[in-house]
C-alpha positions as CSV (number, residue, x, y, z in Angstrom):
1,M,-7.5,-12.1,13.3
2,G,-6.2,-10.8,16.7
3,F,-4.0,-12.7,19.1
4,T,-3.7,-11.9,22.7
5,C,-1.0,-12.7,25.2
6,G,-1.8,-12.3,28.9
7,L,1.0,-11.2,31.3
8,V,0.6,-13.1,34.6
9,G,2.8,-13.5,37.6
10,L,3.0,-13.1,41.4
11,P,2.8,-9.5,42.7
12,N,6.0,-7.5,42.2
13,A,7.4,-9.9,39.6
14,G,7.7,-6.9,37.2
15,K,4.6,-7.5,35.0
16,S,3.4,-3.9,34.9
17,T,6.9,-2.5,34.2
18,L,7.3,-5.0,31.4
19,F,3.9,-4.2,30.0
20,G,4.7,-0.5,30.1
21,A,7.9,-1.2,28.1
22,L,6.2,-3.5,25.7
23,T,3.5,-1.0,24.9
24,R,5.6,2.1,25.4
25,T,3.1,3.3,28.0
26,K,3.3,4.2,31.7
27,A,1.2,1.3,33.0
28,Q,0.0,1.6,36.6
29,S,2.6,0.0,38.8
30,G,3.8,-0.1,42.4
31,N,5.7,-2.2,44.9
32,Y,2.6,-3.7,46.6
33,A,0.1,-6.4,45.7
34,F,-2.9,-5.9,43.4
35,T,-1.8,-2.6,41.8
36,T,-3.4,-3.9,38.6
37,I,-7.1,-4.8,39.2
38,E,-8.7,-4.2,35.8
39,P,-6.4,-5.4,33.1
40,N,-4.6,-2.9,30.8
41,S,-4.1,-4.0,27.2
42,G,-1.9,-2.7,24.5
43,I,-1.4,-3.4,20.8
44,V,2.2,-4.0,19.9
45,P,3.6,-4.0,16.3
46,V,5.5,-7.1,15.3
47,L,8.4,-5.6,13.4
48,D,9.4,-7.7,10.4
49,P,12.3,-6.7,8.1
50,R,10.6,-8.5,5.2
51,L,7.9,-5.9,5.1
52,E,10.5,-3.2,4.9
53,T,12.2,-5.0,2.0
54,I,8.9,-5.4,0.2
55,S,8.3,-1.6,0.5
56,Q,11.7,-0.9,-1.1
57,Y,10.4,-2.5,-4.3
58,I,6.6,-1.9,-4.1
59,K,5.5,1.6,-3.1
60,A,2.3,2.1,-1.2
61,E,0.6,4.9,0.7
62,K,1.1,3.1,4.1
63,V,3.2,0.3,5.5
64,V,1.3,-1.6,8.2
65,P,3.0,-4.3,10.3
66,T,1.1,-7.1,12.0
67,T,0.4,-6.8,15.7
68,M,-0.1,-8.7,18.9
69,E,-2.1,-7.6,21.9
70,F,-0.7,-7.9,25.4
71,V,-2.9,-7.8,28.4
72,D,-1.5,-7.0,31.9
73,I,-3.5,-9.2,34.3
74,A,-3.3,-8.6,38.0
75,G,-0.8,-10.5,40.2
76,L,-2.2,-13.8,41.4
77,I,-1.6,-15.2,44.8
78,K,-2.1,-18.6,46.5
79,G,-5.8,-19.2,46.9
80,A,-6.8,-17.3,43.8
81,S,-8.9,-20.2,42.6
82,K,-10.9,-19.9,45.8
83,G,-11.4,-16.2,45.4
84,E,-8.4,-14.9,47.3
85,G,-7.2,-11.5,46.1
86,L,-10.1,-11.2,43.8
87,G,-8.7,-14.4,42.2
88,N,-11.8,-15.6,40.4
89,K,-12.0,-12.3,38.5
90,F,-8.4,-12.5,37.5
91,L,-8.7,-16.1,36.4
92,G,-11.6,-15.0,34.2
93,H,-9.2,-12.5,32.5
94,I,-6.7,-15.3,31.8
95,R,-9.4,-17.4,30.2
96,E,-9.9,-14.8,27.5
97,V,-6.3,-14.7,26.1
98,D,-4.7,-17.0,23.5
99,A,-1.5,-17.6,25.4
100,I,0.1,-16.8,28.8
101,A,3.3,-14.8,29.3
102,H,4.3,-15.8,32.8
103,V,6.6,-13.2,34.3
104,V,8.9,-14.9,36.9
105,R,11.1,-12.9,39.3
106,C,14.7,-14.0,38.8
107,F,16.4,-11.1,40.7
108,E,17.2,-10.1,44.2
109,D,16.2,-6.6,45.4
110,S,15.6,-5.7,49.0
111,N,13.6,-2.6,47.9
112,V,11.0,-4.8,46.2
113,P,9.5,-7.2,48.6
114,H,8.5,-10.7,47.6
115,V,5.0,-11.9,48.7
116,S,6.6,-14.9,50.4
117,D,9.9,-13.2,51.3
118,I,11.9,-15.9,49.4
119,I,13.1,-15.6,45.8
120,D,12.3,-19.0,44.4
121,P,11.1,-19.2,40.8
122,I,10.1,-22.9,41.1
123,D,7.8,-22.1,44.0
124,D,6.5,-19.0,42.2
125,I,5.6,-20.9,39.1
126,D,4.1,-23.8,41.1
127,T,1.9,-21.3,43.0
128,I,0.3,-19.9,39.8
129,N,0.2,-23.3,37.9
130,T,-1.5,-24.8,41.0
131,E,-4.2,-22.1,41.0
132,L,-4.9,-22.6,37.3
133,M,-5.1,-26.3,37.7
134,I,-7.4,-26.2,40.7
135,A,-9.8,-23.9,38.7
136,D,-9.5,-26.4,35.7
137,M,-10.3,-29.4,37.9
138,E,-13.5,-27.7,39.1
139,T,-14.4,-27.1,35.4
140,L,-13.7,-30.7,34.5
141,T,-15.6,-32.1,37.4
142,R,-18.7,-30.1,36.5
143,R,-18.5,-31.2,32.9
144,K,-18.0,-34.8,33.9
145,T,-21.1,-34.7,36.1
146,K,-23.1,-33.4,33.2
147,I,-22.2,-36.2,30.8
148,E,-21.9,-39.2,33.1
149,K,-25.5,-40.3,32.5
150,L,-25.1,-40.2,28.7
151,A,-21.8,-42.1,29.0
152,K,-23.4,-44.9,31.1
153,S,-25.9,-45.4,28.3
154,G,-22.9,-46.3,26.0
155,N,-22.8,-43.1,23.9
156,K,-19.4,-43.3,22.2
157,E,-18.8,-39.5,22.2
158,A,-19.7,-39.2,25.8
159,L,-17.4,-42.1,26.7
160,M,-14.5,-40.4,24.8
161,H,-15.2,-37.1,26.7
162,I,-15.1,-38.9,30.0
163,R,-11.8,-40.5,29.1
164,V,-10.3,-37.1,28.2
165,I,-11.6,-35.5,31.4
166,E,-10.3,-38.3,33.6
167,K,-6.9,-38.2,32.0
168,A,-6.7,-34.4,32.4
169,I,-7.7,-34.6,36.0
170,E,-5.1,-37.3,36.6
171,S,-2.4,-35.2,35.0
172,M,-3.3,-32.2,37.2
173,N,-3.4,-34.4,40.3
174,N,0.2,-35.2,39.4
175,N,1.0,-31.5,39.2
176,S,1.2,-31.6,35.4
177,P,-0.8,-29.0,33.4
178,A,-3.2,-30.0,30.6
179,R,-0.8,-28.6,28.0
180,A,1.8,-31.2,29.0
181,I,-0.5,-34.1,27.8
182,T,0.8,-35.0,24.4
183,D,-0.8,-38.4,23.5
184,F,-4.4,-37.4,22.8
185,S,-5.8,-38.2,19.4
186,E,-6.9,-35.3,17.2
187,E,-10.5,-35.8,18.2
188,E,-9.6,-35.9,21.9
189,Q,-7.5,-32.9,21.6
190,T,-10.3,-31.0,19.9
191,F,-12.6,-31.8,22.8
192,L,-10.0,-30.7,25.3
193,N,-9.4,-27.4,23.5
194,S,-13.2,-26.8,23.6
195,L,-13.1,-26.8,27.4
196,T,-10.8,-23.7,27.3
197,L,-8.8,-24.9,30.3
198,L,-6.4,-22.4,31.9
199,S,-3.6,-24.9,32.1
200,S,-3.9,-25.9,28.5
201,K,-3.0,-22.5,27.2
202,P,0.6,-22.2,25.8
203,V,3.0,-20.5,28.2
204,L,6.0,-18.3,27.6
205,Y,8.0,-17.9,30.8
206,I,9.6,-14.4,31.0
207,C,12.6,-14.5,33.3
208,N,12.8,-11.0,34.7
209,V,16.5,-10.2,35.7
210,M,18.1,-7.1,37.0
211,D,20.9,-6.8,34.4
212,P,20.9,-7.8,30.7
213,S,24.2,-9.6,31.2
214,D,22.7,-11.8,33.9
215,T,20.2,-13.8,31.7
216,E,21.8,-17.1,32.4
217,N,21.8,-17.0,36.2
218,T,20.9,-20.0,38.4
219,L,17.3,-18.7,38.9
220,V,16.8,-18.5,35.1
221,Q,18.2,-22.0,34.7
222,K,15.6,-23.3,37.1
223,V,12.8,-21.7,35.0
224,K,14.2,-23.3,31.8
225,E,14.1,-26.7,33.5
226,I,10.4,-26.3,34.3
227,A,9.7,-25.0,30.8
228,L,11.4,-28.1,29.3
229,M,9.2,-30.4,31.4
230,D,5.9,-28.9,30.5
231,G,6.6,-28.0,26.9
232,S,6.8,-24.3,27.3
233,S,9.3,-21.6,26.2
234,T,11.5,-19.1,28.0
235,V,12.9,-15.6,27.3
236,A,15.2,-13.9,29.8
237,L,15.3,-10.1,29.9
238,A,15.8,-7.1,32.2
239,G,12.4,-5.5,32.5
240,K,13.6,-2.3,34.1
241,I,16.3,-1.8,31.5
242,E,13.8,-2.6,28.7
243,G,11.6,0.2,30.1
244,E,14.5,2.6,30.0
245,I,15.3,1.7,26.4
246,M,11.7,2.3,25.3
247,E,11.7,5.7,26.9
248,I,14.4,6.9,24.5
249,E,12.6,8.3,21.6
250,D,15.6,9.1,19.3
251,P,16.5,5.9,17.4
252,A,20.2,6.7,17.2
253,E,20.4,7.5,20.9
254,R,18.4,4.3,21.7
255,Q,20.9,2.3,19.7
256,M,23.8,3.9,21.4
257,F,22.3,3.0,24.8
258,M,21.8,-0.6,23.7
259,D,25.4,-0.8,22.4
260,E,26.6,0.4,25.8
261,M,24.5,-2.4,27.4
262,G,25.8,-4.9,25.0
263,L,22.4,-5.6,23.5
264,K,22.0,-6.5,19.8
265,E,18.2,-6.5,20.0
266,T,15.8,-5.7,22.8
267,G,14.5,-8.4,25.0
268,L,11.0,-7.2,24.1
269,D,11.7,-8.0,20.4
270,R,12.8,-11.5,21.4
271,M,9.7,-11.8,23.6
272,I,7.3,-10.9,20.8
273,I,9.1,-13.3,18.4
274,A,9.0,-16.1,20.9
275,G,5.3,-15.4,21.5
276,Y,4.7,-15.6,17.8
277,R,6.4,-18.9,17.6
278,L,4.6,-20.2,20.7
279,L,1.2,-19.5,19.2
280,Q,2.4,-21.2,15.9
281,L,1.7,-18.1,13.9
282,V,3.0,-17.2,10.4
283,T,2.9,-14.0,8.4
284,F,1.8,-13.4,4.9
285,F,1.9,-10.1,3.0
286,T,-0.3,-8.1,0.7
287,A,1.4,-5.4,-1.3
288,G,0.6,-2.5,-3.6
289,G,-2.0,0.3,-3.8
290,K,-3.0,1.8,-0.6
291,E,-0.9,-0.3,1.8
292,N,1.8,-2.9,2.1
293,R,0.7,-5.0,5.0
294,A,1.7,-8.0,7.1
295,W,-1.0,-10.4,8.3
296,T,-1.0,-12.9,11.1
297,M,-2.5,-16.3,10.9
298,K,-2.2,-19.8,12.4
299,K,0.0,-22.2,10.5
300,N,-1.4,-24.5,7.9
301,L,-4.4,-22.4,6.8
302,T,-5.7,-22.8,3.3
303,A,-5.7,-19.8,0.8
304,P,-9.5,-19.1,1.4
305,Q,-8.9,-19.2,5.2
306,A,-6.0,-16.8,4.9
307,A,-8.2,-14.5,2.8
308,G,-10.7,-14.6,5.6
309,V,-8.1,-13.1,7.9
310,I,-8.3,-10.0,5.8
311,H,-12.1,-10.0,5.5
312,T,-14.8,-12.7,5.8
313,D,-16.2,-11.8,2.4
314,F,-12.8,-12.7,0.8
315,E,-13.1,-16.2,2.1
316,K,-16.7,-16.6,1.1
317,G,-16.1,-15.4,-2.4
318,F,-12.6,-16.8,-2.9
319,I,-11.7,-17.6,-6.5
320,R,-7.9,-17.9,-6.5
321,A,-4.7,-16.6,-4.9
322,E,-1.8,-15.2,-6.9
323,V,1.4,-15.9,-5.0
324,Y,5.1,-15.1,-5.2
325,S,8.0,-15.1,-2.8
326,L,10.2,-12.3,-1.4
327,E,13.2,-13.9,-3.1
328,D,11.3,-13.5,-6.4
329,L,10.7,-9.9,-5.7
330,I,14.3,-9.2,-4.9
331,Q,15.5,-11.0,-8.0
332,Y,13.0,-9.5,-10.5
333,K,12.3,-6.1,-8.9
334,T,8.7,-5.7,-10.0
335,E,5.5,-7.8,-10.0
336,A,5.3,-7.4,-13.7
337,S,8.7,-8.9,-14.2
338,I,7.8,-11.7,-11.8
339,K,4.7,-12.5,-13.9
340,E,6.7,-12.4,-17.1
341,S,9.3,-14.8,-15.7
342,G,6.6,-17.3,-14.9
343,K,7.2,-17.1,-11.1
344,L,3.8,-15.8,-10.3
345,R,1.9,-18.9,-9.1
346,V,-1.9,-19.2,-9.3
347,E,-3.1,-21.3,-6.4
348,G,-6.6,-22.7,-5.6
349,K,-8.6,-23.5,-2.5
350,D,-6.4,-26.3,-1.3
351,Y,-3.2,-24.3,-1.2
352,I,-1.6,-23.9,2.2
353,V,-0.3,-20.4,2.6
354,Q,3.3,-20.3,3.7
355,D,5.2,-18.0,6.0
356,G,6.5,-15.1,3.9
357,D,4.1,-15.5,0.9
358,I,3.2,-12.3,-0.9
359,V,-0.4,-12.8,-2.0
360,H,-3.1,-11.2,-4.1
361,F,-6.5,-12.7,-3.5
362,R,-9.1,-12.8,-6.2
363,F,-12.6,-13.1,-5.0
364,N,-16.2,-12.4,-6.0
365,V,-18.7,-11.0,-3.5
């Protein structure tokens, strides 16, 4: 199961620099609008110390971390929803990702011009959110037109759909994105999700600063206030410095540079972790044989559904899951000892796989 996070932002917010650092590549970049037209994408490993610990006790030919995909989407501008700056094409790219990482410029630099000549993160965020909501309202209006006749006949489902659409349009008219609506029933939320609205996607605001020590400046605080209002998350990092860190290939030298900068962890690591939480993902592990591997899945999946993350045949032919914890492995050292101690649990189809579970799936194809 792959998860994608689209990097969006106004031109010159630092998206391509950040993407290059994230994926350890030299993404196309420049200090002018629309450097990125076709989106670049990169697969990023989600480093998890639990996988390393598992591999200390259980040997395998390979150790495979879970991953996230980041997509560098071109800088949007005012009027994108009407086609300005090839906007319709870029909005289509956003529609395809699971979540949005909105890069917001929170630094001053006379060498890097701002499209509106004013550094104002509130206005920048509003520009992009407005374009997403305008596109969404057009989607909602078209959908409403299609089902109005059925709703007038008294069809209960159509009436519910009309209620959801009207409430979403009202929210957006009040400059509040679809993701900020929190009082839909489960059925209503399911319908809203089926519309794949741009403004309903979860958002992580990336506050791009000049210096790692400047992650609490007044511009960053403004972004945090907006995130609090619309139920989003924030991470502040220095994109340019993160790029320099990732260019250092020697781990010891990289750590020395980070120590000099006063960094305990990279901003990119924090960004990936925050994105993981934003999407409500958890990790389970399989161990032994050819590979020790981490797997990503949505929270609250049953054992057969988790097995399906590995292969659809595993879900179809699911028999049982044999589960134990990392704490059990650390205490008993081997799977055989875990089984002898009675700590190996046999779980059925209703078991909800937990973050950190180490699982052997038994199935019949």
